[in-house]
Each structure stands twice: as structure tokens, then as C-alpha cells.
Backbone as XML, in Angstrom:
<?xml version="1.0"?>
<chain id="A" units="angstrom">
  <residue number="1" name="GLN">
    <atom name="N" x="0.856" y="-1.192" z="0.004"/>
    <atom name="CA" x="0.000" y="0.023" z="-0.007"/>
    <atom name="C" x="0.886" y="1.233" z="0.011"/>
  </residue>
  <residue number="2" name="VAL">
    <atom name="N" x="0.490" y="2.213" z="-0.803"/>
    <atom name="CA" x="1.302" y="3.460" z="-0.936"/>
    <atom name="C" x="0.717" y="4.515" z="-0.015"/>
  </residue>
  <residue number="3" name="GLN">
    <atom name="N" x="1.587" y="5.206" z="0.694"/>
    <atom name="CA" x="1.196" y="6.374" z="1.420"/>
    <atom name="C" x="1.917" y="7.583" z="0.851"/>
  </residue>
  <residue number="4" name="LEU">
    <atom name="N" x="1.187" y="8.703" z="0.738"/>
    <atom name="CA" x="1.731" y="9.915" z="0.166"/>
    <atom name="C" x="1.731" y="11.016" z="1.248"/>
  </residue>
  <residue number="5" name="VAL">
    <atom name="N" x="2.850" y="11.703" z="1.431"/>
    <atom name="CA" x="2.972" y="12.728" z="2.427"/>
    <atom name="C" x="3.492" y="13.990" z="1.770"/>
  </residue>
  <residue number="6" name="GLU">
    <atom name="N" x="2.668" y="15.075" z="1.785"/>
    <atom name="CA" x="3.075" y="16.368" z="1.199"/>
    <atom name="C" x="3.816" y="17.193" z="2.218"/>
  </residue>
  <residue number="7" name="SER">
    <atom name="N" x="4.651" y="18.072" z="1.723"/>
    <atom name="CA" x="5.350" y="19.065" z="2.552"/>
    <atom name="C" x="5.674" y="20.271" z="1.646"/>
  </residue>
  <residue number="8" name="GLY">
    <atom name="N" x="6.092" y="21.346" z="2.365"/>
    <atom name="CA" x="6.543" y="22.552" z="1.613"/>
    <atom name="C" x="5.554" y="23.678" z="1.580"/>
  </residue>
  <residue number="9" name="GLY">
    <atom name="N" x="4.361" y="23.476" z="2.125"/>
    <atom name="CA" x="3.371" y="24.581" z="2.120"/>
    <atom name="C" x="3.766" y="25.625" z="3.157"/>
  </residue>
  <residue number="10" name="GLY">
    <atom name="N" x="3.042" y="26.727" z="3.148"/>
    <atom name="CA" x="3.259" y="27.811" z="4.054"/>
    <atom name="C" x="2.685" y="29.123" z="3.609"/>
  </residue>
  <residue number="11" name="LEU">
    <atom name="N" x="3.078" y="30.199" z="4.243"/>
    <atom name="CA" x="2.592" y="31.532" z="3.910"/>
    <atom name="C" x="3.619" y="32.242" z="3.058"/>
  </residue>
  <residue number="12" name="VAL">
    <atom name="N" x="3.160" y="32.817" z="1.967"/>
    <atom name="CA" x="4.086" y="33.508" z="1.029"/>
    <atom name="C" x="3.381" y="34.737" z="0.514"/>
  </residue>
  <residue number="13" name="GLN">
    <atom name="N" x="4.177" y="35.780" z="0.215"/>
    <atom name="CA" x="3.603" y="36.983" z="-0.357"/>
    <atom name="C" x="3.276" y="36.829" z="-1.823"/>
  </residue>
  <residue number="14" name="PRO">
    <atom name="N" x="2.330" y="37.600" z="-2.346"/>
    <atom name="CA" x="2.054" y="37.577" z="-3.782"/>
    <atom name="C" x="3.309" y="37.800" z="-4.558"/>
  </residue>
  <residue number="15" name="GLY">
    <atom name="N" x="3.480" y="37.012" z="-5.636"/>
    <atom name="CA" x="4.640" y="37.095" z="-6.468"/>
    <atom name="C" x="5.749" y="36.174" z="-6.000"/>
  </residue>
  <residue number="16" name="GLY">
    <atom name="N" x="5.621" y="35.568" z="-4.848"/>
    <atom name="CA" x="6.621" y="34.667" z="-4.336"/>
    <atom name="C" x="6.531" y="33.279" z="-4.878"/>
  </residue>
  <residue number="17" name="SER">
    <atom name="N" x="7.391" y="32.383" z="-4.362"/>
    <atom name="CA" x="7.475" y="31.028" z="-4.854"/>
    <atom name="C" x="7.446" y="30.041" z="-3.663"/>
  </residue>
  <residue number="18" name="LEU">
    <atom name="N" x="7.007" y="28.837" z="-3.958"/>
    <atom name="CA" x="7.061" y="27.725" z="-3.020"/>
    <atom name="C" x="7.282" y="26.454" z="-3.837"/>
  </residue>
  <residue number="19" name="ARG">
    <atom name="N" x="7.946" y="25.455" z="-3.206"/>
    <atom name="CA" x="8.087" y="24.186" z="-3.854"/>
    <atom name="C" x="7.502" y="23.113" z="-2.947"/>
  </residue>
  <residue number="20" name="LEU">
    <atom name="N" x="6.435" y="22.452" z="-3.437"/>
    <atom name="CA" x="5.787" y="21.390" z="-2.692"/>
    <atom name="C" x="6.486" y="20.086" z="-3.078"/>
  </residue>
  <residue number="21" name="ALA">
    <atom name="N" x="6.509" y="19.165" z="-2.066"/>
    <atom name="CA" x="7.059" y="17.841" z="-2.315"/>
    <atom name="C" x="6.040" y="16.821" z="-1.813"/>
  </residue>
  <residue number="22" name="CYS">
    <atom name="N" x="5.981" y="15.675" z="-2.505"/>
    <atom name="CA" x="5.087" y="14.590" z="-2.144"/>
    <atom name="C" x="5.931" y="13.302" z="-2.084"/>
  </residue>
  <residue number="23" name="ALA">
    <atom name="N" x="6.165" y="12.803" z="-0.878"/>
    <atom name="CA" x="7.026" y="11.639" z="-0.710"/>
    <atom name="C" x="6.117" y="10.393" z="-0.637"/>
  </residue>
  <residue number="24" name="ALA">
    <atom name="N" x="6.474" y="9.397" z="-1.448"/>
    <atom name="CA" x="5.740" y="8.152" z="-1.487"/>
    <atom name="C" x="6.415" y="7.082" z="-0.577"/>
  </residue>
  <residue number="25" name="SER">
    <atom name="N" x="5.612" y="6.212" z="-0.052"/>
    <atom name="CA" x="6.131" y="5.187" z="0.839"/>
    <atom name="C" x="6.792" y="3.994" z="0.137"/>
  </residue>
  <residue number="26" name="ARG">
    <atom name="N" x="6.600" y="3.900" z="-1.177"/>
    <atom name="CA" x="7.309" y="2.907" z="-1.934"/>
    <atom name="C" x="7.553" y="3.467" z="-3.329"/>
  </residue>
  <residue number="27" name="SER">
    <atom name="N" x="8.305" y="2.748" z="-4.084"/>
    <atom name="CA" x="8.728" y="3.234" z="-5.354"/>
    <atom name="C" x="7.487" y="3.577" z="-6.232"/>
  </residue>
  <residue number="28" name="ILE">
    <atom name="N" x="7.530" y="4.747" z="-6.812"/>
    <atom name="CA" x="6.397" y="5.118" z="-7.767"/>
    <atom name="C" x="6.916" y="5.001" z="-9.208"/>
  </residue>
  <residue number="29" name="PHE">
    <atom name="N" x="7.982" y="4.313" z="-9.371"/>
    <atom name="CA" x="8.550" y="4.220" z="-10.701"/>
    <atom name="C" x="7.559" y="3.614" z="-11.695"/>
  </residue>
  <residue number="30" name="SER">
    <atom name="N" x="6.758" y="2.685" z="-11.215"/>
    <atom name="CA" x="5.861" y="2.038" z="-12.142"/>
    <atom name="C" x="4.568" y="2.810" z="-12.376"/>
  </residue>
  <residue number="31" name="ALA">
    <atom name="N" x="4.370" y="3.869" z="-11.604"/>
    <atom name="CA" x="3.150" y="4.655" z="-11.738"/>
    <atom name="C" x="3.281" y="5.556" z="-12.969"/>
  </residue>
  <residue number="32" name="ASN">
    <atom name="N" x="2.387" y="5.443" z="-13.912"/>
    <atom name="CA" x="2.429" y="6.285" z="-15.068"/>
    <atom name="C" x="1.966" y="7.674" z="-14.776"/>
  </residue>
  <residue number="33" name="VAL">
    <atom name="N" x="0.816" y="7.797" z="-14.114"/>
    <atom name="CA" x="0.246" y="9.101" z="-13.887"/>
    <atom name="C" x="0.285" y="9.479" z="-12.397"/>
  </residue>
  <residue number="34" name="MET">
    <atom name="N" x="0.757" y="10.716" z="-12.151"/>
    <atom name="CA" x="0.651" y="11.279" z="-10.813"/>
    <atom name="C" x="0.159" y="12.699" z="-10.993"/>
  </residue>
  <residue number="35" name="ALA">
    <atom name="N" x="-0.484" y="13.202" z="-9.951"/>
    <atom name="CA" x="-1.102" y="14.494" z="-10.084"/>
    <atom name="C" x="-1.094" y="15.342" z="-8.790"/>
  </residue>
  <residue number="36" name="TRP">
    <atom name="N" x="-1.229" y="16.641" z="-8.979"/>
    <atom name="CA" x="-1.445" y="17.603" z="-7.903"/>
    <atom name="C" x="-2.895" y="18.173" z="-8.062"/>
  </residue>
  <residue number="37" name="TYR">
    <atom name="N" x="-3.599" y="18.242" z="-6.960"/>
    <atom name="CA" x="-4.902" y="18.884" z="-6.882"/>
    <atom name="C" x="-4.811" y="19.978" z="-5.821"/>
  </residue>
  <residue number="38" name="ARG">
    <atom name="N" x="-5.863" y="20.830" z="-5.811"/>
    <atom name="CA" x="-5.958" y="21.810" z="-4.717"/>
    <atom name="C" x="-7.424" y="22.015" z="-4.414"/>
  </residue>
  <residue number="39" name="GLN">
    <atom name="N" x="-7.668" y="22.494" z="-3.175"/>
    <atom name="CA" x="-9.024" y="22.804" z="-2.755"/>
    <atom name="C" x="-8.977" y="24.197" z="-2.095"/>
  </residue>
  <residue number="40" name="PRO">
    <atom name="N" x="-9.400" y="25.235" z="-2.841"/>
    <atom name="CA" x="-9.501" y="26.587" z="-2.232"/>
    <atom name="C" x="-10.529" y="26.637" z="-1.126"/>
  </residue>
  <residue number="41" name="PRO">
    <atom name="N" x="-10.483" y="27.598" z="-0.274"/>
    <atom name="CA" x="-11.480" y="27.731" z="0.815"/>
    <atom name="C" x="-12.845" y="27.840" z="0.258"/>
  </residue>
  <residue number="42" name="GLY">
    <atom name="N" x="-13.745" y="27.012" z="0.737"/>
    <atom name="CA" x="-15.154" y="27.057" z="0.343"/>
    <atom name="C" x="-15.481" y="26.533" z="-1.069"/>
  </residue>
  <residue number="43" name="LYS">
    <atom name="N" x="-14.468" y="25.979" z="-1.726"/>
    <atom name="CA" x="-14.658" y="25.504" z="-3.097"/>
    <atom name="C" x="-14.333" y="24.004" z="-3.186"/>
  </residue>
  <residue number="44" name="GLU">
    <atom name="N" x="-14.699" y="23.451" z="-4.344"/>
    <atom name="CA" x="-14.431" y="22.025" z="-4.547"/>
    <atom name="C" x="-12.952" y="21.768" z="-4.950"/>
  </residue>
  <residue number="45" name="ARG">
    <atom name="N" x="-12.532" y="20.538" z="-4.756"/>
    <atom name="CA" x="-11.143" y="20.182" z="-5.154"/>
    <atom name="C" x="-11.019" y="20.263" z="-6.644"/>
  </residue>
  <residue number="46" name="GLU">
    <atom name="N" x="-9.888" y="20.764" z="-7.161"/>
    <atom name="CA" x="-9.691" y="20.894" z="-8.600"/>
    <atom name="C" x="-8.328" y="20.428" z="-8.988"/>
  </residue>
  <residue number="47" name="LEU">
    <atom name="N" x="-8.218" y="19.913" z="-10.209"/>
    <atom name="CA" x="-6.971" y="19.398" z="-10.740"/>
    <atom name="C" x="-6.005" y="20.553" z="-11.116"/>
  </residue>
  <residue number="48" name="VAL">
    <atom name="N" x="-4.786" y="20.460" z="-10.711"/>
    <atom name="CA" x="-3.785" y="21.468" z="-10.975"/>
    <atom name="C" x="-2.831" y="21.043" z="-12.109"/>
  </residue>
  <residue number="49" name="ALA">
    <atom name="N" x="-2.295" y="19.831" z="-11.961"/>
    <atom name="CA" x="-1.284" y="19.385" z="-12.926"/>
    <atom name="C" x="-1.186" y="17.873" z="-12.908"/>
  </residue>
  <residue number="50" name="THR">
    <atom name="N" x="-0.835" y="17.271" z="-14.032"/>
    <atom name="CA" x="-0.547" y="15.849" z="-14.090"/>
    <atom name="C" x="0.768" y="15.611" z="-14.811"/>
  </residue>
  <residue number="51" name="ILE">
    <atom name="N" x="1.417" y="14.469" z="-14.455"/>
    <atom name="CA" x="2.631" y="14.074" z="-15.103"/>
    <atom name="C" x="2.549" y="12.649" z="-15.439"/>
  </residue>
  <residue number="52" name="THR">
    <atom name="N" x="2.946" y="12.313" z="-16.704"/>
    <atom name="CA" x="3.036" y="10.936" z="-17.170"/>
    <atom name="C" x="4.394" y="10.738" z="-17.842"/>
  </residue>
  <residue number="53" name="TYR">
    <atom name="N" x="4.623" y="9.520" z="-18.311"/>
    <atom name="CA" x="5.924" y="9.295" z="-19.030"/>
    <atom name="C" x="5.897" y="9.997" z="-20.354"/>
  </residue>
  <residue number="54" name="ASP">
    <atom name="N" x="4.763" y="10.479" z="-20.811"/>
    <atom name="CA" x="4.660" y="11.197" z="-22.089"/>
    <atom name="C" x="4.759" y="12.704" z="-21.978"/>
  </residue>
  <residue number="55" name="GLY">
    <atom name="N" x="4.603" y="13.170" z="-20.714"/>
    <atom name="CA" x="4.724" y="14.622" z="-20.581"/>
    <atom name="C" x="3.891" y="15.172" z="-19.425"/>
  </residue>
  <residue number="56" name="THR">
    <atom name="N" x="3.612" y="16.424" z="-19.433"/>
    <atom name="CA" x="2.853" y="17.093" z="-18.384"/>
    <atom name="C" x="1.670" y="17.884" z="-18.941"/>
  </residue>
  <residue number="57" name="ASN">
    <atom name="N" x="0.719" y="18.120" z="-18.059"/>
    <atom name="CA" x="-0.450" y="18.923" z="-18.405"/>
    <atom name="C" x="-0.798" y="19.791" z="-17.208"/>
  </residue>
  <residue number="58" name="TYR">
    <atom name="N" x="-1.289" y="21.017" z="-17.491"/>
    <atom name="CA" x="-1.586" y="21.963" z="-16.461"/>
    <atom name="C" x="-2.984" y="22.582" z="-16.660"/>
  </residue>
  <residue number="59" name="ALA">
    <atom name="N" x="-3.584" y="22.896" z="-15.555"/>
    <atom name="CA" x="-4.805" y="23.706" z="-15.626"/>
    <atom name="C" x="-4.486" y="25.097" z="-16.150"/>
  </residue>
  <residue number="60" name="ASP">
    <atom name="N" x="-5.395" y="25.712" z="-16.864"/>
    <atom name="CA" x="-5.150" y="27.025" z="-17.455"/>
    <atom name="C" x="-4.703" y="28.029" z="-16.395"/>
  </residue>
  <residue number="61" name="PHE">
    <atom name="N" x="-5.290" y="27.948" z="-15.188"/>
    <atom name="CA" x="-5.009" y="28.970" z="-14.205"/>
    <atom name="C" x="-3.604" y="28.890" z="-13.590"/>
  </residue>
  <residue number="62" name="VAL">
    <atom name="N" x="-2.837" y="27.810" z="-13.939"/>
    <atom name="CA" x="-1.449" y="27.752" z="-13.459"/>
    <atom name="C" x="-0.420" y="27.677" z="-14.569"/>
  </residue>
  <residue number="63" name="LYS">
    <atom name="N" x="-0.805" y="27.580" z="-15.802"/>
    <atom name="CA" x="0.085" y="27.440" z="-16.913"/>
    <atom name="C" x="1.077" y="28.588" z="-16.943"/>
  </residue>
  <residue number="64" name="GLY">
    <atom name="N" x="2.346" y="28.243" z="-17.112"/>
    <atom name="CA" x="3.414" y="29.224" z="-17.190"/>
    <atom name="C" x="3.945" y="29.650" z="-15.776"/>
  </residue>
  <residue number="65" name="ARG">
    <atom name="N" x="3.226" y="29.216" z="-14.751"/>
    <atom name="CA" x="3.676" y="29.600" z="-13.379"/>
    <atom name="C" x="4.097" y="28.404" z="-12.562"/>
  </residue>
  <residue number="66" name="PHE">
    <atom name="N" x="3.450" y="27.236" z="-12.755"/>
    <atom name="CA" x="3.714" y="26.034" z="-11.947"/>
    <atom name="C" x="4.403" y="25.003" z="-12.838"/>
  </residue>
  <residue number="67" name="THR">
    <atom name="N" x="5.235" y="24.172" z="-12.192"/>
    <atom name="CA" x="5.906" y="23.110" z="-12.886"/>
    <atom name="C" x="5.808" y="21.810" z="-12.048"/>
  </residue>
  <residue number="68" name="ILE">
    <atom name="N" x="5.293" y="20.746" z="-12.641"/>
    <atom name="CA" x="5.211" y="19.470" z="-11.953"/>
    <atom name="C" x="6.400" y="18.600" z="-12.425"/>
  </residue>
  <residue number="69" name="SER">
    <atom name="N" x="7.028" y="17.900" z="-11.530"/>
    <atom name="CA" x="8.120" y="17.009" z="-11.856"/>
    <atom name="C" x="8.181" y="15.833" z="-10.901"/>
  </residue>
  <residue number="70" name="ARG">
    <atom name="N" x="8.972" y="14.837" z="-11.251"/>
    <atom name="CA" x="9.047" y="13.642" z="-10.387"/>
    <atom name="C" x="10.457" y="13.153" z="-10.356"/>
  </residue>
  <residue number="71" name="ASP">
    <atom name="N" x="10.830" y="12.566" z="-9.195"/>
    <atom name="CA" x="12.162" y="11.946" z="-9.070"/>
    <atom name="C" x="11.862" y="10.503" z="-8.653"/>
  </residue>
  <residue number="72" name="ASN">
    <atom name="N" x="11.930" y="9.589" z="-9.612"/>
    <atom name="CA" x="11.570" y="8.263" z="-9.277"/>
    <atom name="C" x="12.546" y="7.580" z="-8.349"/>
  </residue>
  <residue number="73" name="ALA">
    <atom name="N" x="13.838" y="7.988" z="-8.418"/>
    <atom name="CA" x="14.820" y="7.434" z="-7.523"/>
    <atom name="C" x="14.543" y="7.782" z="-6.062"/>
  </residue>
  <residue number="74" name="LYS">
    <atom name="N" x="13.978" y="9.026" z="-5.869"/>
    <atom name="CA" x="13.647" y="9.440" z="-4.505"/>
    <atom name="C" x="12.182" y="9.207" z="-4.188"/>
  </residue>
  <residue number="75" name="THR">
    <atom name="N" x="11.448" y="8.579" z="-5.132"/>
    <atom name="CA" x="10.006" y="8.344" z="-4.976"/>
    <atom name="C" x="9.296" y="9.595" z="-4.519"/>
  </residue>
  <residue number="76" name="THR">
    <atom name="N" x="9.594" y="10.689" z="-5.205"/>
    <atom name="CA" x="9.019" y="11.987" z="-4.773"/>
    <atom name="C" x="8.459" y="12.753" z="-5.980"/>
  </residue>
  <residue number="77" name="LEU">
    <atom name="N" x="7.305" y="13.363" z="-5.763"/>
    <atom name="CA" x="6.660" y="14.197" z="-6.780"/>
    <atom name="C" x="6.799" y="15.637" z="-6.294"/>
  </residue>
  <residue number="78" name="TYR">
    <atom name="N" x="6.996" y="16.563" z="-7.224"/>
    <atom name="CA" x="7.222" y="17.960" z="-6.846"/>
    <atom name="C" x="6.233" y="18.854" z="-7.573"/>
  </residue>
  <residue number="79" name="LEU">
    <atom name="N" x="5.992" y="20.037" z="-6.992"/>
    <atom name="CA" x="5.241" y="21.116" z="-7.688"/>
    <atom name="C" x="5.954" y="22.405" z="-7.357"/>
  </residue>
  <residue number="80" name="GLN">
    <atom name="N" x="6.619" y="22.969" z="-8.349"/>
    <atom name="CA" x="7.255" y="24.269" z="-8.181"/>
    <atom name="C" x="6.257" y="25.361" z="-8.557"/>
  </residue>
  <residue number="81" name="MET">
    <atom name="N" x="5.996" y="26.260" z="-7.625"/>
    <atom name="CA" x="4.957" y="27.273" z="-7.816"/>
    <atom name="C" x="5.620" y="28.615" z="-7.791"/>
  </residue>
  <residue number="82" name="ASN">
    <atom name="N" x="5.571" y="29.382" z="-8.899"/>
    <atom name="CA" x="6.154" y="30.684" z="-9.026"/>
    <atom name="C" x="5.069" y="31.701" z="-9.286"/>
  </residue>
  <residue number="83" name="SER">
    <atom name="N" x="5.372" y="32.987" z="-9.100"/>
    <atom name="CA" x="4.462" y="34.094" z="-9.330"/>
    <atom name="C" x="3.100" y="33.828" z="-8.666"/>
  </residue>
  <residue number="84" name="LEU">
    <atom name="N" x="3.156" y="33.460" z="-7.428"/>
    <atom name="CA" x="1.938" y="33.058" z="-6.698"/>
    <atom name="C" x="1.006" y="34.254" z="-6.529"/>
  </residue>
  <residue number="85" name="LYS">
    <atom name="N" x="-0.309" y="33.939" z="-6.598"/>
    <atom name="CA" x="-1.364" y="34.929" z="-6.437"/>
    <atom name="C" x="-2.206" y="34.578" z="-5.280"/>
  </residue>
  <residue number="86" name="PRO">
    <atom name="N" x="-2.962" y="35.550" z="-4.713"/>
    <atom name="CA" x="-3.834" y="35.248" z="-3.583"/>
    <atom name="C" x="-4.837" y="34.150" z="-3.928"/>
  </residue>
  <residue number="87" name="GLU">
    <atom name="N" x="-5.271" y="34.067" z="-5.176"/>
    <atom name="CA" x="-6.238" y="33.059" z="-5.505"/>
    <atom name="C" x="-5.663" y="31.615" z="-5.619"/>
  </residue>
  <residue number="88" name="ASP">
    <atom name="N" x="-4.307" y="31.514" z="-5.440"/>
    <atom name="CA" x="-3.691" y="30.267" z="-5.340"/>
    <atom name="C" x="-3.778" y="29.622" z="-3.934"/>
  </residue>
  <residue number="89" name="THR">
    <atom name="N" x="-4.311" y="30.456" z="-2.992"/>
    <atom name="CA" x="-4.472" y="29.957" z="-1.649"/>
    <atom name="C" x="-5.385" y="28.730" z="-1.632"/>
  </residue>
  <residue number="90" name="ALA">
    <atom name="N" x="-4.916" y="27.639" z="-1.029"/>
    <atom name="CA" x="-5.668" y="26.400" z="-1.066"/>
    <atom name="C" x="-4.890" y="25.322" z="-0.280"/>
  </residue>
  <residue number="91" name="VAL">
    <atom name="N" x="-5.551" y="24.198" z="0.000"/>
    <atom name="CA" x="-4.865" y="23.011" z="0.439"/>
    <atom name="C" x="-4.485" y="22.214" z="-0.797"/>
  </residue>
  <residue number="92" name="TYR">
    <atom name="N" x="-3.209" y="21.880" z="-0.916"/>
    <atom name="CA" x="-2.713" y="21.171" z="-2.051"/>
    <atom name="C" x="-2.488" y="19.688" z="-1.724"/>
  </residue>
  <residue number="93" name="TYR">
    <atom name="N" x="-2.970" y="18.816" z="-2.637"/>
    <atom name="CA" x="-2.944" y="17.363" z="-2.420"/>
    <atom name="C" x="-2.196" y="16.735" z="-3.620"/>
  </residue>
  <residue number="94" name="CYS">
    <atom name="N" x="-1.382" y="15.732" z="-3.317"/>
    <atom name="CA" x="-0.854" y="14.917" z="-4.366"/>
    <atom name="C" x="-1.718" y="13.651" z="-4.479"/>
  </residue>
  <residue number="95" name="ARG">
    <atom name="N" x="-1.770" y="13.046" z="-5.653"/>
    <atom name="CA" x="-2.565" y="11.900" z="-5.880"/>
    <atom name="C" x="-1.897" y="10.899" z="-6.780"/>
  </residue>
  <residue number="96" name="LEU">
    <atom name="N" x="-1.984" y="9.649" z="-6.418"/>
    <atom name="CA" x="-1.635" y="8.535" z="-7.297"/>
    <atom name="C" x="-2.961" y="7.937" z="-7.706"/>
  </residue>
  <residue number="97" name="PRO">
    <atom name="N" x="-3.477" y="8.268" z="-8.884"/>
    <atom name="CA" x="-4.836" y="7.915" z="-9.237"/>
    <atom name="C" x="-5.171" y="6.446" z="-9.040"/>
  </residue>
  <residue number="98" name="GLY">
    <atom name="N" x="-6.325" y="6.217" z="-8.336"/>
    <atom name="CA" x="-6.779" y="4.892" z="-8.112"/>
    <atom name="C" x="-6.095" y="4.195" z="-6.965"/>
  </residue>
  <residue number="99" name="VAL">
    <atom name="N" x="-5.145" y="4.919" z="-6.312"/>
    <atom name="CA" x="-4.324" y="4.243" z="-5.266"/>
    <atom name="C" x="-4.385" y="5.006" z="-3.983"/>
  </residue>
  <residue number="100" name="ALA">
    <atom name="N" x="-4.023" y="6.311" z="-4.029"/>
    <atom name="CA" x="-3.864" y="7.061" z="-2.776"/>
    <atom name="C" x="-3.943" y="8.559" z="-2.986"/>
  </residue>
  <residue number="101" name="TRP">
    <atom name="N" x="-4.367" y="9.241" z="-1.915"/>
    <atom name="CA" x="-4.286" y="10.701" z="-1.798"/>
    <atom name="C" x="-3.345" y="11.028" z="-0.624"/>
  </residue>
  <residue number="102" name="GLY">
    <atom name="N" x="-2.694" y="12.136" z="-0.723"/>
    <atom name="CA" x="-1.953" y="12.658" z="0.415"/>
    <atom name="C" x="-2.871" y="13.341" z="1.368"/>
  </residue>
  <residue number="103" name="GLN">
    <atom name="N" x="-2.308" y="13.822" z="2.522"/>
    <atom name="CA" x="-3.174" y="14.420" z="3.533"/>
    <atom name="C" x="-3.370" y="15.913" z="3.273"/>
  </residue>
  <residue number="104" name="GLY">
    <atom name="N" x="-2.556" y="16.484" z="2.348"/>
    <atom name="CA" x="-2.663" y="17.887" z="2.029"/>
    <atom name="C" x="-1.713" y="18.761" z="2.758"/>
  </residue>
  <residue number="105" name="THR">
    <atom name="N" x="-1.328" y="19.855" z="2.108"/>
    <atom name="CA" x="-0.501" y="20.920" z="2.728"/>
    <atom name="C" x="-1.043" y="22.238" z="2.408"/>
  </residue>
  <residue number="106" name="GLN">
    <atom name="N" x="-1.129" y="23.130" z="3.404"/>
    <atom name="CA" x="-1.758" y="24.458" z="3.211"/>
    <atom name="C" x="-0.819" y="25.413" z="2.509"/>
  </residue>
  <residue number="107" name="VAL">
    <atom name="N" x="-1.307" y="26.094" z="1.521"/>
    <atom name="CA" x="-0.566" y="27.208" z="0.872"/>
    <atom name="C" x="-1.411" y="28.471" z="1.009"/>
  </residue>
  <residue number="108" name="THR">
    <atom name="N" x="-0.837" y="29.485" z="1.598"/>
    <atom name="CA" x="-1.561" y="30.770" z="1.780"/>
    <atom name="C" x="-0.737" y="31.874" z="1.112"/>
  </residue>
  <residue number="109" name="VAL">
    <atom name="N" x="-1.321" y="32.582" z="0.211"/>
    <atom name="CA" x="-0.668" y="33.681" z="-0.505"/>
    <atom name="C" x="-1.318" y="34.960" z="-0.056"/>
  </residue>
  <residue number="110" name="SER">
    <atom name="N" x="-0.589" y="35.760" z="0.702"/>
    <atom name="CA" x="-1.162" y="36.953" z="1.278"/>
    <atom name="C" x="-0.061" y="37.927" z="1.645"/>
  </residue>
  <residue number="111" name="SER">
    <atom name="N" x="-0.387" y="39.216" z="1.563"/>
    <atom name="CA" x="0.592" y="40.236" z="1.992"/>
    <atom name="C" x="0.305" y="40.635" z="3.439"/>
  </residue>
</chain>
């Protein structure tokens, strides 16, 4: 069974950057698809980005600002977030589709 643990969230000013990490409890090398989701306050959970062996995809609201990547040797998924906006405030979750969700990490963008 895979467990996913996110880290790297926190409070950042608008225009700042954060790097989220999602550590898996076993090798994710065989996992084709991994993803980051977020849930803003009072809203439903939404897909942010996905990564497969064929490439990456992003929601329109993060394109050009966020980058998803993976390190299979370290069994870790990353989300580099640049040019953060207040509307990026949310709990961010990593997901191994059909297998597991992480517990989430809070990102707050505020001056």
C-alpha cells in the first residue's frame, strides 16, 4: 500500500514562490500518472497538474507559473509554484490515481 505525504506549504507574499514535495512510501517508478490537486477555501477540489511518461499537463489557471516534476529514484513528486497569487491559496494534495491521496499541505498567499 502506498502512502503519500506532502510538505513545503506555508505563507508566502504575492509574487513569491514555493516548492511542494510529495514523498511516497514505496517506489512510484511504475506509476504512469501522478497529479497535484488543490481545494481553495469554500470550493471544490480541482486538478492542478498531471505528469506521465509522455509529458505534463496543467490547468489554465497555473500554466506558465507552476511546474510538476518527479524523481523516481527518490520516490518523490514535486510542484514548483512561481508568481503566486492570492487566488492560489488552497490546500494542495498529491494523488496517485486509483491508489492514494496525500493528507494535504496548506498554501496561503497573502501580503
